[in-house]
PDB file as gemmi writes it, atoms N, CA and C in Angstrom:
CRYST1    1.000    1.000    1.000  90.00  90.00  90.00 P 1                      
ATOM      1  N   MET A   1      -1.099  21.925  19.399  1.00  0.00           N  
ATOM      2  CA  MET A   1      -0.574  21.316  18.307  1.00  0.00           C  
ATOM      3  C   MET A   1       1.000  20.462  19.310  1.00  0.00           C  
ATOM      4  N   LEU A   2       0.736  18.564  19.234  1.00  0.00           N  
ATOM      5  CA  LEU A   2       1.889  18.348  19.566  1.00  0.00           C  
ATOM      6  C   LEU A   2       3.835  18.586  19.601  1.00  0.00           C  
ATOM      7  N   PRO A   3       4.804  18.822  20.985  1.00  0.00           N  
ATOM      8  CA  PRO A   3       5.685  19.638  20.404  1.00  0.00           C  
ATOM      9  C   PRO A   3       7.003  19.112  19.451  1.00  0.00           C  
ATOM     10  N   GLY A   4       7.136  19.809  18.737  1.00  0.00           N  
ATOM     11  CA  GLY A   4       8.367  18.688  17.399  1.00  0.00           C  
ATOM     12  C   GLY A   4       7.424  19.417  16.074  1.00  0.00           C  
ATOM     13  N   PHE A   5       6.274  19.474  16.485  1.00  0.00           N  
ATOM     14  CA  PHE A   5       6.106  19.534  14.636  1.00  0.00           C  
ATOM     15  C   PHE A   5       6.149  20.453  13.838  1.00  0.00           C  
ATOM     16  N   ASP A   6       6.467  20.552  13.364  1.00  0.00           N  
ATOM     17  CA  ASP A   6       5.650  22.149  12.371  1.00  0.00           C  
ATOM     18  C   ASP A   6       4.560  22.114  12.012  1.00  0.00           C  
ATOM     19  N   ALA A   7       4.136  23.283  12.705  1.00  0.00           N  
ATOM     20  CA  ALA A   7       2.647  23.434  12.033  1.00  0.00           C  
ATOM     21  C   ALA A   7       2.110  23.657  11.056  1.00  0.00           C  
ATOM     22  N   GLN A   8       4.138  24.798  10.171  1.00  0.00           N  
ATOM     23  CA  GLN A   8       3.977  24.951   8.862  1.00  0.00           C  
ATOM     24  C   GLN A   8       3.906  24.024   7.713  1.00  0.00           C  
ATOM     25  N   CYS A   9       4.815  22.644   8.321  1.00  0.00           N  
ATOM     26  CA  CYS A   9       5.014  21.350   7.128  1.00  0.00           C  
ATOM     27  C   CYS A   9       3.978  20.805   6.997  1.00  0.00           C  
ATOM     28  N   PRO A  10       3.215  20.426   5.434  1.00  0.00           N  
ATOM     29  CA  PRO A  10       1.767  19.704   5.441  1.00  0.00           C  
ATOM     30  C   PRO A  10       2.420  18.664   5.254  1.00  0.00           C  
ATOM     31  N   GLY A  11       3.730  17.898   5.139  1.00  0.00           N  
ATOM     32  CA  GLY A  11       3.547  16.751   5.304  1.00  0.00           C  
ATOM     33  C   GLY A  11       2.972  16.577   6.485  1.00  0.00           C  
ATOM     34  N   SER A  12       3.729  17.096   7.937  1.00  0.00           N  
ATOM     35  CA  SER A  12       3.596  16.076   9.114  1.00  0.00           C  
ATOM     36  C   SER A  12       2.297  16.012   9.237  1.00  0.00           C  
ATOM     37  N   GLY A  13       1.213  17.085   9.032  1.00  0.00           N  
ATOM     38  CA  GLY A  13      -1.262  16.942   8.855  1.00  0.00           C  
ATOM     39  C   GLY A  13      -0.733  15.577   9.410  1.00  0.00           C  
ATOM     40  N   PRO A  14      -0.124  13.958   9.049  1.00  0.00           N  
ATOM     41  CA  PRO A  14      -0.985  12.927   9.613  1.00  0.00           C  
ATOM     42  C   PRO A  14      -0.523  12.391  10.542  1.00  0.00           C  
ATOM     43  N   PHE A  15       1.019  13.226  11.090  1.00  0.00           N  
ATOM     44  CA  PHE A  15       1.724  12.530  11.965  1.00  0.00           C  
ATOM     45  C   PHE A  15       1.099  13.652  13.294  1.00  0.00           C  
ATOM     46  N   ARG A  16       0.770  14.983  12.744  1.00  0.00           N  
ATOM     47  CA  ARG A  16      -0.107  15.322  13.645  1.00  0.00           C  
ATOM     48  C   ARG A  16      -1.632  15.283  14.737  1.00  0.00           C  
ATOM     49  N   GLN A  17      -1.913  15.026  13.716  1.00  0.00           N  
ATOM     50  CA  GLN A  17      -3.903  14.658  13.703  1.00  0.00           C  
ATOM     51  C   GLN A  17      -3.237  13.328  13.052  1.00  0.00           C  
ATOM     52  N   PRO A  18      -2.892  12.061  13.208  1.00  0.00           N  
ATOM     53  CA  PRO A  18      -3.509  10.460  12.693  1.00  0.00           C  
ATOM     54  C   PRO A  18      -5.029  10.845  13.109  1.00  0.00           C  
ATOM     55  N   GLU A  19      -4.538   9.576  12.136  1.00  0.00           N  
ATOM     56  CA  GLU A  19      -6.408   9.740  11.748  1.00  0.00           C  
ATOM     57  C   GLU A  19      -6.351   8.609  11.052  1.00  0.00           C  
ATOM     58  N   PRO A  20      -7.240   7.023  11.592  1.00  0.00           N  
ATOM     59  CA  PRO A  20      -7.352   5.857  10.706  1.00  0.00           C  
ATOM     60  C   PRO A  20      -7.666   5.448   8.959  1.00  0.00           C  
ATOM     61  N   GLU A  21      -6.843   4.909   9.133  1.00  0.00           N  
ATOM     62  CA  GLU A  21      -7.916   4.383   7.699  1.00  0.00           C  
ATOM     63  C   GLU A  21      -7.494   2.794   7.653  1.00  0.00           C  
ATOM     64  N   PHE A  22      -8.185   2.130   7.039  1.00  0.00           N  
ATOM     65  CA  PHE A  22      -8.606   0.884   6.473  1.00  0.00           C  
ATOM     66  C   PHE A  22      -7.974  -0.240   5.412  1.00  0.00           C  
ATOM     67  N   PHE A  23      -7.576  -1.321   5.773  1.00  0.00           N  
ATOM     68  CA  PHE A  23      -6.489  -2.185   4.853  1.00  0.00           C  
ATOM     69  C   PHE A  23      -7.417  -3.284   4.805  1.00  0.00           C  
ATOM     70  N   PRO A  24      -7.203  -4.043   4.110  1.00  0.00           N  
ATOM     71  CA  PRO A  24      -7.302  -5.596   3.926  1.00  0.00           C  
ATOM     72  C   PRO A  24      -6.599  -6.500   4.271  1.00  0.00           C  
ATOM     73  N   CYS A  25      -6.697  -7.009   5.823  1.00  0.00           N  
ATOM     74  CA  CYS A  25      -5.859  -8.364   5.877  1.00  0.00           C  
ATOM     75  C   CYS A  25      -5.427  -9.529   4.487  1.00  0.00           C  
ATOM     76  N   PRO A  26      -3.802  -9.553   4.712  1.00  0.00           N  
ATOM     77  CA  PRO A  26      -4.260 -10.088   3.500  1.00  0.00           C  
ATOM     78  C   PRO A  26      -4.063 -11.571   4.010  1.00  0.00           C  
ATOM     79  N   HIS A  27      -4.487 -12.655   5.354  1.00  0.00           N  
ATOM     80  CA  HIS A  27      -4.891 -13.481   5.194  1.00  0.00           C  
ATOM     81  C   HIS A  27      -6.205 -13.908   5.351  1.00  0.00           C  
ATOM     82  N   CYS A  28      -7.051 -12.882   5.786  1.00  0.00           N  
ATOM     83  CA  CYS A  28      -8.656 -13.957   5.765  1.00  0.00           C  
ATOM     84  C   CYS A  28      -9.244 -12.288   5.446  1.00  0.00           C  
ATOM     85  N   GLY A  29      -7.962 -11.075   4.543  1.00  0.00           N  
ATOM     86  CA  GLY A  29      -9.236 -10.466   3.926  1.00  0.00           C  
ATOM     87  C   GLY A  29     -10.282  -9.437   4.847  1.00  0.00           C  
ATOM     88  N   GLU A  30      -9.911  -8.891   6.309  1.00  0.00           N  
ATOM     89  CA  GLU A  30     -10.800  -8.598   7.686  1.00  0.00           C  
ATOM     90  C   GLU A  30     -10.275  -6.816   7.580  1.00  0.00           C  
ATOM     91  N   GLN A  31     -10.666  -6.199   7.166  1.00  0.00           N  
ATOM     92  CA  GLN A  31     -11.100  -4.385   7.051  1.00  0.00           C  
ATOM     93  C   GLN A  31     -10.525  -5.079   8.551  1.00  0.00           C  
ATOM     94  N   VAL A  32      -9.044  -3.793   9.025  1.00  0.00           N  
ATOM     95  CA  VAL A  32      -7.760  -4.111   9.886  1.00  0.00           C  
ATOM     96  C   VAL A  32      -7.742  -2.555   9.501  1.00  0.00           C  
ATOM     97  N   GLU A  33      -7.708  -1.215  10.621  1.00  0.00           N  
ATOM     98  CA  GLU A  33      -7.894  -0.317  11.549  1.00  0.00           C  
ATOM     99  C   GLU A  33      -5.861  -0.034  11.488  1.00  0.00           C  
ATOM    100  N   VAL A  34      -5.880   0.471  10.921  1.00  0.00           N  
ATOM    101  CA  VAL A  34      -4.097   0.518  11.069  1.00  0.00           C  
ATOM    102  C   VAL A  34      -4.245   2.969  10.777  1.00  0.00           C  
ATOM    103  N   TRP A  35      -3.303   3.749  11.819  1.00  0.00           N  
ATOM    104  CA  TRP A  35      -3.934   4.937  11.677  1.00  0.00           C  
ATOM    105  C   TRP A  35      -3.301   5.625  11.184  1.00  0.00           C  
ATOM    106  N   THR A  36      -2.700   6.755  10.517  1.00  0.00           N  
ATOM    107  CA  THR A  36      -1.881   7.650   9.935  1.00  0.00           C  
ATOM    108  C   THR A  36       0.051   7.704  10.443  1.00  0.00           C  
ATOM    109  N   ASP A  37      -0.234   6.978  11.690  1.00  0.00           N  
ATOM    110  CA  ASP A  37       0.756   7.470  12.369  1.00  0.00           C  
ATOM    111  C   ASP A  37       1.409   5.936  12.720  1.00  0.00           C  
ATOM    112  N   GLU A  38       1.197   4.841  11.923  1.00  0.00           N  
ATOM    113  CA  GLU A  38       1.623   3.150  12.071  1.00  0.00           C  
ATOM    114  C   GLU A  38       2.368   2.820  11.013  1.00  0.00           C  
ATOM    115  N   LEU A  39       2.147   2.070  10.729  1.00  0.00           N  
ATOM    116  CA  LEU A  39       3.133   1.362   9.934  1.00  0.00           C  
ATOM    117  C   LEU A  39       2.213   0.430   9.706  1.00  0.00           C  
ATOM    118  N   GLN A  40       1.678  -0.714  10.723  1.00  0.00           N  
ATOM    119  CA  GLN A  40       1.062  -2.148  11.266  1.00  0.00           C  
ATOM    120  C   GLN A  40       0.100  -2.002  11.947  1.00  0.00           C  
ATOM    121  N   SER A  41      -0.912  -3.246  12.063  1.00  0.00           N  
ATOM    122  CA  SER A  41      -0.957  -3.234  13.051  1.00  0.00           C  
ATOM    123  C   SER A  41      -2.231  -4.762  12.654  1.00  0.00           C  
ATOM    124  N   PRO A  42      -1.979  -5.510  14.042  1.00  0.00           N  
ATOM    125  CA  PRO A  42      -2.957  -6.062  14.085  1.00  0.00           C  
ATOM    126  C   PRO A  42      -4.337  -6.955  13.440  1.00  0.00           C  
ATOM    127  N   CYS A  43      -4.778  -7.411  13.063  1.00  0.00           N  
ATOM    128  CA  CYS A  43      -5.653  -7.785  12.483  1.00  0.00           C  
ATOM    129  C   CYS A  43      -6.901  -8.238  13.440  1.00  0.00           C  
ATOM    130  N   PRO A  44      -7.677  -8.127  13.884  1.00  0.00           N  
ATOM    131  CA  PRO A  44      -9.118  -8.698  14.275  1.00  0.00           C  
ATOM    132  C   PRO A  44      -9.716  -9.967  14.665  1.00  0.00           C  
ATOM    133  N   LYS A  45      -9.524 -10.645  13.593  1.00  0.00           N  
ATOM    134  CA  LYS A  45      -9.666 -11.350  13.386  1.00  0.00           C  
ATOM    135  C   LYS A  45      -9.517 -12.996  13.300  1.00  0.00           C  
ATOM    136  N   CYS A  46      -7.595 -12.481  12.910  1.00  0.00           N  
ATOM    137  CA  CYS A  46      -6.868 -13.920  12.973  1.00  0.00           C  
ATOM    138  C   CYS A  46      -5.659 -13.471  12.946  1.00  0.00           C  
ATOM    139  N   GLY A  47      -5.338 -12.641  13.726  1.00  0.00           N  
ATOM    140  CA  GLY A  47      -4.484 -11.841  14.320  1.00  0.00           C  
ATOM    141  C   GLY A  47      -2.724 -11.114  13.524  1.00  0.00           C  
ATOM    142  N   THR A  48      -2.638 -11.144  12.426  1.00  0.00           N  
ATOM    143  CA  THR A  48      -1.964 -11.428  11.721  1.00  0.00           C  
ATOM    144  C   THR A  48      -1.974  -9.995  11.873  1.00  0.00           C  
ATOM    145  N   GLU A  49      -0.610 -10.098  11.821  1.00  0.00           N  
ATOM    146  CA  GLU A  49       0.518  -8.198  10.844  1.00  0.00           C  
ATOM    147  C   GLU A  49      -0.297  -7.424   9.686  1.00  0.00           C  
ATOM    148  N   THR A  50      -1.341  -6.392   9.471  1.00  0.00           N  
ATOM    149  CA  THR A  50      -1.338  -5.614   8.419  1.00  0.00           C  
ATOM    150  C   THR A  50      -0.450  -4.740   8.478  1.00  0.00           C  
ATOM    151  N   LEU A  51       0.002  -4.224   7.407  1.00  0.00           N  
ATOM    152  CA  LEU A  51       0.581  -3.548   6.741  1.00  0.00           C  
ATOM    153  C   LEU A  51       0.490  -2.616   5.884  1.00  0.00           C  
ATOM    154  N   ARG A  52       0.463  -1.393   6.577  1.00  0.00           N  
ATOM    155  CA  ARG A  52       0.400   0.252   5.787  1.00  0.00           C  
ATOM    156  C   ARG A  52       0.753  -0.624   4.724  1.00  0.00           C  
ATOM    157  N   PRO A  53       0.788   0.170   3.233  1.00  0.00           N  
ATOM    158  CA  PRO A  53       1.725   0.238   2.151  1.00  0.00           C  
ATOM    159  C   PRO A  53       2.296   1.394   2.835  1.00  0.00           C  
ATOM    160  N   ARG A  54       3.581   1.348   2.336  1.00  0.00           N  
ATOM    161  CA  ARG A  54       3.947   2.360   1.893  1.00  0.00           C  
ATOM    162  C   ARG A  54       4.306   3.436   1.190  1.00  0.00           C  
ATOM    163  N   GLU A  55       4.116   4.061   1.068  1.00  0.00           N  
ATOM    164  CA  GLU A  55       3.607   5.467   0.422  1.00  0.00           C  
ATOM    165  C   GLU A  55       5.998   5.976   0.349  1.00  0.00           C  
ATOM    166  N   ASN A  56       5.564   7.092  -0.491  1.00  0.00           N  
ATOM    167  CA  ASN A  56       7.171   8.184  -0.375  1.00  0.00           C  
ATOM    168  C   ASN A  56       6.828   9.241   1.104  1.00  0.00           C  
ATOM    169  N   LEU A  57       6.988   8.765   1.866  1.00  0.00           N  
ATOM    170  CA  LEU A  57       6.113   9.659   3.297  1.00  0.00           C  
ATOM    171  C   LEU A  57       7.631  10.976   3.173  1.00  0.00           C  
ATOM    172  N   CYS A  58       7.286  12.302   3.676  1.00  0.00           N  
ATOM    173  CA  CYS A  58       7.603  13.532   3.958  1.00  0.00           C  
ATOM    174  C   CYS A  58       9.398  12.254   4.337  1.00  0.00           C  
ATOM    175  N   ILE A  59       9.048  11.713   5.804  1.00  0.00           N  
ATOM    176  CA  ILE A  59      10.649  11.290   5.671  1.00  0.00           C  
ATOM    177  C   ILE A  59      10.999  10.672   6.265  1.00  0.00           C  
ATOM    178  N   ASP A  60      11.119  10.192   4.043  1.00  0.00           N  
ATOM    179  CA  ASP A  60      11.425   9.201   3.527  1.00  0.00           C  
ATOM    180  C   ASP A  60      13.116  10.062   2.701  1.00  0.00           C  
ATOM    181  N   TRP A  61      12.326  11.698   2.480  1.00  0.00           N  
ATOM    182  CA  TRP A  61      13.098  12.855   1.261  1.00  0.00           C  
ATOM    183  C   TRP A  61      14.130  14.187   2.447  1.00  0.00           C  
ATOM    184  N   CYS A  62      12.277  14.460   3.561  1.00  0.00           N  
ATOM    185  CA  CYS A  62      12.849  15.828   4.146  1.00  0.00           C  
ATOM    186  C   CYS A  62      14.051  15.183   5.179  1.00  0.00           C  
ATOM    187  N   PRO A  63      15.086  16.311   4.122  1.00  0.00           N  
ATOM    188  CA  PRO A  63      16.311  17.088   5.594  1.00  0.00           C  
ATOM    189  C   PRO A  63      15.932  17.313   7.224  1.00  0.00           C  
ATOM    190  N   LYS A  64      14.640  18.282   7.350  1.00  0.00           N  
ATOM    191  CA  LYS A  64      13.805  18.559   8.256  1.00  0.00           C  
ATOM    192  C   LYS A  64      13.314  17.373   9.643  1.00  0.00           C  
ATOM    193  N   ALA A  65      12.393  16.121   8.362  1.00  0.00           N  
ATOM    194  CA  ALA A  65      12.230  15.078   9.346  1.00  0.00           C  
ATOM    195  C   ALA A  65      11.954  14.574  10.409  1.00  0.00           C  
ATOM    196  N   ARG A  66      13.261  14.296  11.016  1.00  0.00           N  
ATOM    197  CA  ARG A  66      13.212  13.628  12.789  1.00  0.00           C  
ATOM    198  C   ARG A  66      13.003  14.767  13.045  1.00  0.00           C  
ATOM    199  N   GLU A  67      13.657  15.736  13.234  1.00  0.00           N  
ATOM    200  CA  GLU A  67      13.287  17.208  13.641  1.00  0.00           C  
ATOM    201  C   GLU A  67      11.845  17.630  14.394  1.00  0.00           C  
ATOM    202  N   CYS A  68      10.910  17.441  12.612  1.00  0.00           N  
ATOM    203  CA  CYS A  68      10.135  17.522  12.801  1.00  0.00           C  
ATOM    204  C   CYS A  68       8.449  16.666  13.413  1.00  0.00           C  
ATOM    205  N   VAL A  69       8.724  15.438  12.941  1.00  0.00           N  
ATOM    206  CA  VAL A  69       8.382  14.773  13.406  1.00  0.00           C  
ATOM    207  C   VAL A  69       8.093  13.967  14.803  1.00  0.00           C  
ATOM    208  N   GLY A  70       9.675  13.836  15.495  1.00  0.00           N  
ATOM    209  CA  GLY A  70      10.263  13.412  16.415  1.00  0.00           C  
ATOM    210  C   GLY A  70      10.893  12.196  16.664  1.00  0.00           C  
ATOM    211  N   SER A  71      12.108  12.417  17.470  1.00  0.00           N  
ATOM    212  CA  SER A  71      12.963  11.070  16.786  1.00  0.00           C  
ATOM    213  C   SER A  71      11.694   9.517  16.971  1.00  0.00           C  
ATOM    214  N   GLU A  72      11.738  10.151  18.362  1.00  0.00           N  
ATOM    215  CA  GLU A  72      10.064   7.914  18.187  1.00  0.00           C  
ATOM    216  C   GLU A  72       9.102   7.636  17.127  1.00  0.00           C  
ATOM    217  N   VAL A  73       8.607   9.164  17.042  1.00  0.00           N  
ATOM    218  CA  VAL A  73       8.159   8.332  16.077  1.00  0.00           C  
ATOM    219  C   VAL A  73       9.015   8.343  14.587  1.00  0.00           C  
ATOM    220  N   TYR A  74       9.676   9.038  14.093  1.00  0.00           N  
ATOM    221  CA  TYR A  74      10.207   8.776  13.244  1.00  0.00           C  
ATOM    222  C   TYR A  74      11.154   7.576  13.308  1.00  0.00           C  
ATOM    223  N   ALA A  75      11.732   7.145  14.179  1.00  0.00           N  
ATOM    224  CA  ALA A  75      12.345   6.226  14.086  1.00  0.00           C  
ATOM    225  C   ALA A  75      11.297   4.828  13.672  1.00  0.00           C  
ATOM    226  N   ARG A  76       9.770   4.777  14.148  1.00  0.00           N  
ATOM    227  CA  ARG A  76       8.425   3.639  14.484  1.00  0.00           C  
ATOM    228  C   ARG A  76       8.845   3.953  13.042  1.00  0.00           C  
ATOM    229  N   LEU A  77       8.306   4.328  12.467  1.00  0.00           N  
ATOM    230  CA  LEU A  77       7.913   5.126  11.372  1.00  0.00           C  
ATOM    231  C   LEU A  77       9.146   4.234   9.744  1.00  0.00           C  
ATOM    232  N   LYS A  78      10.590   4.900  11.014  1.00  0.00           N  
ATOM    233  CA  LYS A  78      12.279   3.541   9.792  1.00  0.00           C  
ATOM    234  C   LYS A  78      12.225   2.635   9.669  1.00  0.00           C  
ATOM    235  N   GLY A  79      11.510   1.980  10.204  1.00  0.00           N  
ATOM    236  CA  GLY A  79      11.488   0.937  10.663  1.00  0.00           C  
ATOM    237  C   GLY A  79      12.337   0.614  12.170  1.00  0.00           C  
ATOM    238  N   GLU A  80      12.869   1.400  12.355  1.00  0.00           N  
ATOM    239  CA  GLU A  80      14.604   1.613  13.129  1.00  0.00           C  
ATOM    240  C   GLU A  80      14.267   1.168  14.981  1.00  0.00           C  
ATOM    241  N   GLN A  81      13.232   1.059  15.400  1.00  0.00           N  
ATOM    242  CA  GLN A  81      12.427  -0.087  16.759  1.00  0.00           C  
ATOM    243  C   GLN A  81      12.515  -1.066  16.845  1.00  0.00           C  
TER     244      GLN A  81                                                      
END                                                                             
């Protein structure tokens, strides 16, 4: 397990063990791989940044989120970097 993650917190699972998800590029429609611990990724065909649909993540409401997922991951997912 990665340091900083709370093993009991079910909301931190996608950050503890990231998995790829695929979303259509808004420019060309190509499928773009965006990992569960990322907000966006460039399209392999045209280079357009493809955003993950913003969901209600635990980092949006949990008071221990920064501590649980770690400051770096928290800042990246909140758009602070």
